[in-house]
N, C-alpha and C positions, 0 to 999 in steps of 0.2 A: 568600457564597462558593459556595454550591450552584450558583447560576447559572453561575459560572465553569467549574465541573467539568462542567456540562451542555454548554456550548459546546465544551469540550475533547473530550467524548465524541462529539459530532456531527462535529467536525473529523476525529476519528480514524476514525470510520465512513466519512466521505466519502473519506478517503485510501485506506482498504482497498478500497472500491468502485472507485476510479479505477484502483488497481493491478490488481484482478481483471479489470476491463474491458480494460486493456491486455494482460494475460496472454492473455485469451481472444481478443482480436482479432489478436494477433500469433502466439499458439500456439507460441512458442519459449521454453518454460520453462527448457530446458537452457542456452540462450544467456544468459538473465537470471541463472541461478544461477552462470555463469562470470564474471559482472562482478565487478570488484575490491571493491566494497563488501560483498560477501558473505564476503570472506576467501578465502584459497587453501588 
């Protein structure tokens, strides 16, 4: 089971890095915060 959690952690870190890279390259955090999946 430990290997499974390790894979999950790696995927989570990758997802965070992708989101951060997207935020940095687009630089429009305000627009992203206004998206529906963040709630209104």
